[in-house]
N, C-alpha and C positions, 0 to 999 in steps of 0.2 A: 545935591539939597534933600533930606528927608524931611517931610512936612506930614506933620501928625497932629492930631486934638482928641481930647476927650470930651464926648458927648452925654447929656442928661439935661435931668430937672429935678432938685436944684442942684448947681454945679458950683456956685461961688465957693464951697469947702474944699473943693478937688483938691488933694495935693500931688494928683497926675502931671501937671505941668512942672513942678518944680523936678521930680523925679526923672522926667524925660529929656529936661534940658540938662539937668545936671550930668546924666548919663551921657548924652551927648557929647558935652565938654571933658570928660574924663576919658572916653574911648576916641577922641579928635574927630567924632562925627560932623559934619556940616549937618544942621537941621533945626526945625521947627516946631513948637508944640503949644497949642492954646486949649482953653477951658472954652468952650461954648454952649449953650443954653440952649436945648431941645428937647421942648416939653411931649408928651405924649402924643402921639397920633400924626407927629410931625417930620418923623426920620425917612418916611420916604420923600417927603417934597425938600429936606435939606440934602440928601444924594443927588436927586435932582438937578439941585439950582446950584450947589458948593460942591461937589463930590469930587468933582475934577480938581479944585484945589488942595487936595490930601492924597498922602499915599497910604495913609492908615488911619485906622480911627479905633481910639477906645470907648468901651461902651458901658454905662453905668445905668444905674435906676433912673426912669422907669422903661429905658429902653432894651435889656439884654432878651429879654422876650417878643416885643415886637419887633425887632429885626429879624426874626424867624419866620413871617407874613411877608417879606418883600423878594422882590428876585434875585437871591444870590445864593452862591453857590456854598452849601453847608458839609462841612465836615462827616465824618460818621460820626463821633465821639460827641460832636456839638447836637446833633440831628438826635442821639440819644437822650442826652441832658435837657434838651428844649431850652437852652439858654446858651448865649453867645456873649463876648464882652469885646470882642476884637475883627476888626473887619481891615482886611488886607485885599488891596488893590493889585491886579493882575492885567495883562492886556485883554482876556474877556470878560472884566468885569470884577463884582467884589468876591470876596471869599469868606466867610465867616467860619472861626473857632472861641474856640475859650481857654483861657490861662488861670481862669481861676482856680480849676482843679488841681494843675499841676503846682500851684504859685501854692495854695494851700498844703499839698504833698511836702515840698521843700521847706515851709516855715514849721510844719510839724516836727520834720526832720531835724533841722537847726534845733530847736529847741530841747531836743533829746528825749521825744518822746516815742520810741521804737517799739513798742507794744502795747498795741490799743485794742481792748476785746469791745468795750462800749460805748457805743458815741449817742448823745443827742443833739441833735439839731434843733435849733429856735427861729420858727419862720421858715416859709413854706413857697420861697420865691426864687427867682433865676440863680441868684447867687446859693441859696440851699440846695437847690437841684444840682449845680456844678460840685458843691461838696459830697452830697450823697452818694454820686457818680465817683468822683475821685477816691472815697472812703471805700466803696464796694470791694469787698473781698480782702480790704485791709484791716477792717473791724468785723466781728463776729456776728455781732449784731447793730442796726443804726435805727434809731427812733427821730420821730419826725415832731416835733410840737407844731402844729399848723393853724390858722383861723380860718380858715376856709375847707371843709370837703372836697371843693372843686379840686383843689391840688392834689389831692391824695394819689391820683390815676398817674400824674404826670411825674412824679417821686418816685413812686414805685417802679415805673418803666425804667428809671436810672438805675437801678440794683438787679444785678443777674447772680452774682454768690450769696453775699450778707443776708441775713435774716431781715426784714423790713417789719417795722410797726407804726402806725400811725395815731397820732393823738390828737382833740381837738383843745385848743385853749382854753384854759381852764380848770383842765384834767390836774389832779393831783401829781405833783412830782416828786421823787427822792433823788435829789442831783447827785447823794453817794452812791448812787448804782450803777451810775456810767463813770467810765475813765478819763472822759473827755466831752464836755459840752462845746457847742460851736454858737453862736450868736450871730446870724445874719440879720436879723430885723432893724429894719430903721432906727434911727436915734430916738430914744425915749417909750419904745415899742414894748421893751421889755423890763422896763424900771419895775413893774408890780411882782414882777417873779423875783425880784430881790427877799420880797418878805418870805421866801419860801428857801432861800439858802440857809441849810444848819449853822450853830455855832461855828460847828467845826466841819469843814467839807474837804473830801479827800479828791475831789474829780478836778483836772485842770480845764479852765476855761479859757476858749478861744473866743474873744469877741473882736468881730470884724468893723466895727467900728472905731475909728481911728479921731473924730472932731466932733463932738467934744469929749475930751477927755480926761477924767476915767468916766466913764458911763456909770449909771446908778449901780447896776447890776455887777461890774466890775469893781466897784468900790466894795459893794459888802462881801463879794466874794475873797479881796484882800484883808478887810478885818476878819473873814472867818478863816483866816491862815491859808486862803486858799491859792492856788499859782494861776496867776491869768498871763494870758499872750495877747499883746495888743495888735490893733488891726493893722498897723503900720506894717508888720510883717506880710500879713498876705499884700498889700500895696505895692509892698518891695519888690517880692518874687512874681507876683504875677506880672507888672510890668518887665521885669530882665527877660521872663519868658518872652512878651511879645514883640520887647527889642531883637531877640533871637530871631525870631522870626522874620520880621523887618527888613533886619542886616543878612538875613541868611548866613548867618558865624554862629559857631559855639562861644558862650561866653564864658568868663570865670567867673562865677557866682558869688563865689565866698568873698573875691576880692573886690568884684563890683558892689554888692550888698554892704562891705565893711564901710567902703567909701559914703556909699549913699544913704544910709542908715542914720547915722549923725544929722545930717541934712534935712532930712525929713523929721527927724525929731524936734529939733530948734523949728521947722516951718510950724510942727503940731501944736506948738505952745501958747 
């Protein structure tokens, strides 16, 4: 019996329980998975009081950074990007890793984006750092639009090969100077940026939000003849990567994704 849960706040919108339960059923695995509200500052207490009830935990906002302050083993990749979304239980305790980056790369590849020169990431939180770290060396240049200068150092440390630049929120943006724009901000935060989308946009938008959908930014992008990748794709592939780690076996990503995608699309409506 595999026991999992997604933790965060707010958590009511999460489709992770639907994804993991459907995957268990498809794979013939006996498992349970729930969504549990864990506000900022209470993750340590949750692990202490209820950690024994679970084999793995998925983390969403605002816990992807908070978890780094706890007594857990952190793999090198997660330590570099300073963001983790997966806790795996072992005999010695909890191990922290991140599947956000690998899920992003798989989603981009599935969308047929094989050549990315320049990337703009909207937002500077844990998901943004995972994206930046995953795209390092994939894109020649990576820019981040953030609302706080205190985030710049953490993002820059996630980059080893690509050229990096950091811009403060409110800076003038030419979306068409990028191949790929990734919105990692919370729902509604990027709405005002929709006014800056040109009448004809050439960049691809990957909006990690999947509910409510479409976002104001995604709607404007589509109305400007732009291409948009739904956040369900990131949810889908990072979840499959989590399951591979939990089950300790290789999974057929394409076959499993084809089964899970329509289930998630129906649930998000």
